[in-house]
N, C-alpha and C positions, 0 to 999 in steps of 0.2 A: 455722509459719504454717498456718492453717486455710483450707480451701477457701472457707468463708463470707466470710472477710476478703478473700480474693483476688477473689471475685465482687463484693463491694461496691466494691472499688477499681476493678475493671474497668468496672462500671456507671457509676461516677462519671466515670472517664476518658472513657468512650464518650459520655456526655451532654455533657461539656465539648467533645469533638471535634465532635460534631454541632452544638452551639451555635455553635462557631467557624465551621463550614462554612456554617451558615444565615446567619451574619453576612456572610460573604464572598459568599454567593449573592445577598443583597439588593442588592449593588452590581454583581455581574458575571454573574449568571444562570448559575451553575455547575451546579446540579442538573439543569437542562434539558439539559445536554450530557453527563451521566454515561453515556448510552447508548454514547458513543464508546469506552468501556472494555470493552464486552461481549465483543468478540472477543479482547481482549488479556489479560484476567484469567486464564483457564485456563492459558495458557502461562506467565505470570508466577508463578502458584502452583506450577507444576511446577518452575520454575527455583529458587524459594525453597526448596522441599523438598529439592532436590538440594544446594543451598547448605548447608542445615542438616546434611545427611549428611556433607559434607566437614568441617564443623566438629566433628561428632561423631567422625569418624575421628581428628582431632587429639586430642580428649579421650581416646579409647580408647588412642591411642599413649602419651599421658602416663601413664595408669594402668598400662599394661603395663610401661613403663620403671620404674615404682615397684614392680613385682612383683604387680600385681593383675589378675585376669582376670574379665571380666563377660560374660554371655551377650549375643549380638548384639541380639536383639529387646528384651530387658529393658533393656539399656544404652541403646539408642537412645530408647526410650520415657522412661526416667528423665532422659535429657538433654533431650528435648523438653519434658518436664514443667516444667522451669525457665523455659521461654518464657512460661508463664502469668503470670509475674511480671516479664516483660521491661520493662514500662512502669513501673518503679520508679526512683527517683533512683539513678544510678550502676549500675542493673541489679542492685543487691545482692539483690533478691528472688529472683534466679536461684539463690541459695544453697539454695533448697528442694531442689536436687539432692543436697545432703548427706544429707538424710533418706532418699532412695531408694537412693543408692549405699551408705549405711551398712548397709542390709538385706542386701547381698551382700558385706559384709566390708571395704568401703573406708573407712578412717578419715576423720574429718571434716577433719583437717589436709591430707590429700591432695586431697580434693574442693575444699577452699577454695583450696589452692595452684593447682590446675588452673584454677579460676575466675580468679584473679589473673593467672596466666600467659597465659591465653586473652585476657583484656581487654587486657593490655599489647601482645601481639603483633597483636591485631586493630587497635589504634590505629596501629601501625607499618605494617601492610599497607594500611589505608585511607588513611593519610597519603601513602604512596607512590603509590597510584592517583590520589589527588586532585591530586598535584603534577605529573602528566603534562602538564597544561595549566594555566597560571596565568591565569585570566580575571579573578579578583578578588584582587589581592595582599593586600588588607587582611584578607580572610577566611582566606587561606593563613597569614598571620602569626598570626592568632588560633588557628587549628588547630595550627600548629607549636608555639606557646607552650604550649597546653594539653597536647599530647602530651609535650613536653619536661618540663614541670613534673610531670605525673602519673608518668611513668616514672622521673624523677629521684628523686622521693619514695620510690617503691617500692624502688629500688636502694639509696638511703641507709638506709632502715629495715632492709632485708634484711641489709645489711652491718654494721648496728649494732643487733642484737636486744636488747642490754641496755637500750636506751632504752624499749622496750615492756615489758620485765620490770620496770623501775622504775615505769612507769605502772600496771602491774597491781598492784604492791605498794602503791602509793598508794591505789588503789581498795579493795584488801583492808583497808587500815587504816581506811577510812571505812565499811566493811561494805557497799560497793557490789559485791556478789559477782557479779551478772550482768555488770557492766561489766568486772570483773576477768577473768571467763571469756571475754568477747568479745575483749579485748585479747590474751589468751593464744592464742586460736584464730588471730587475725591474725598474731601472732608466729610460731607454729608453721607456719602456711601459707606465710609468706614464707620461712622457713628451708627448707621443703620445696621451694620453687621453685628453690633453688640447685642441686639435683641435676639439673635439666633445662637448666642453662646450659652445655651441651656443643654443639659444632658440629653433631653429628648431630641432636640434639633441636631446636635452633634452626632448622636448614635445613628439616627435615620440617614443623615446626609453622608456620613462616612460609609455606612453600610451600602447605600446606593452607589456611591463612588467605587467602592471595592467590587461590587457586583459588575459594574460597567467595565472596569479595567481588567477584572478577572476574565470576563468574556473575551476581551481582545487578546489577552495573553494565552488563553486556551486556543484561540484561533491561530495564533502564531505557532503554538506547540503542535497543532494539527498540521499546519503547513510544513513544518520541518519533517514530520513523519511522512507526509505526502511526497516530499522530495527525497525520501529514502535515508534521512539522517538519523543515526542512532545516538541520541544524546539523552542522558538520564532525564526523565520527565520534569522533575522539580527544577533542575538546572536550566533546561530549555525554557521552562515556564517563566523564569526570572530574567531572561535575556532581554525581552522586549521592554519591560518596565525600566530596566537599567538604561537601555539605549534612549528611551524617552526622556529620562531625567538628564542625561548627558546632552541631548538635543536642546532641552529647555535651558540648561546652564550655559550653552554656547551663545544664547540670545540671537541666533539666526532665525529668520522668519520661518515659523513652523518647524524649526530644527532641521530644515531641509539640508541634506548633505551630512551634517554631524550625526544625526540619528542613524542614517544608513551606514556610515563609517563605523559607528559603535557596534552595530549589529554584525558587520563583517568581522571586526576585531574579536568580538566575544565568541562568535561561531568558530573563528580560527583557533581558539584555545582547544577546541575538541577535534581538531584536525580537518575541519571542513575547508574545501578548496575555495579560493577567492571567488571563482565564477559561480559556484552553487550558493555561497554565502550572499553574494550580490543579488542573485535571483530571489533568495528568501527575503532580503531587505526590500527589494523593489516590489515584491508581491504583497508584503504586509503593509507597506507604505501606500501602495495604490489602493488597497482595500480600506485604509484608514484616512489619512490626510487628504489624498486626492479624491476619494469618494465623498468625503465630508465637504470638500470645496464644491464639487459638482452638485451634490445634493443641496448645498446652501444656495448656490446660484439659481437652481430651479425654484426653490421655495421663495427666494427673494424676488424673482421675476413674477411669480404668481401673486405675491402680496402687492407688488407695485402695480400690476395690471388691475387687480381688484380695487385698489385705491383709485386708479384713474376711472374705472367704471362707476364707482360710487360717486365720484365727483361729477361725472357726466350726468348721472341720474338726478343730481340735485339742481342741475341747471334748468 
């Protein structure tokens, strides 16, 4: 993936988001109340950055368990660079990390395996946090179904790698070589995941995932309090995880639109006006997905520039 393509996708998604926000503003005067977020955003950004660090610790743990060691600063920047593509369907764009970790000797199948493992355990962690309070049983059923199907498919394929081997041979027979290579990468990644299915790896990985997403949920809880909303703490805490799962199940890039709508609907249960609920949704999403994308682009740019400089020095 090239930075130019990522920039185009980012600009398109940003325009779509702003258009959606303007449409909502026409009915609820949201933009006039954005100043309510001024005091909250700095703390939310700090919480998000700490959350990213916990997630990177999990990534680093998985690499170390596979026998690979990466420098702290470079590894964290390479991990954050993947967030530039976080608003892609299924977040598959985050596989850009393969490019940067490969520079320090991490094979593509290990990076891909870490990506799959991370996604699966994130779903479990977020589902747990979302189920602490069931305010919308229908949304919980949707989220539970999505998580069960997704993880079930991963486990089934990981236990039957010959199925993907057969598909790769089919693509090879039709000279679809890039599809063959893609399927083999997926197969090898899923096979690599099996080495982390130990009690120690699962406990540490799930714990770090819970810590990361708990931080984000606490940030949302604080945001609601900052906006003057009086919602029972545990119920407010579970709103953002539930909205995240609904956004993931929608299969929209980054859950853009569907996650915000879910937040507005869930806050509406407690009598929150649409305008304030939208402010809360915009605030937490700016401090999470949009901040992640911006941080990712910065790290991606730094890594690309450093690569160019290294190449120039070798000439």
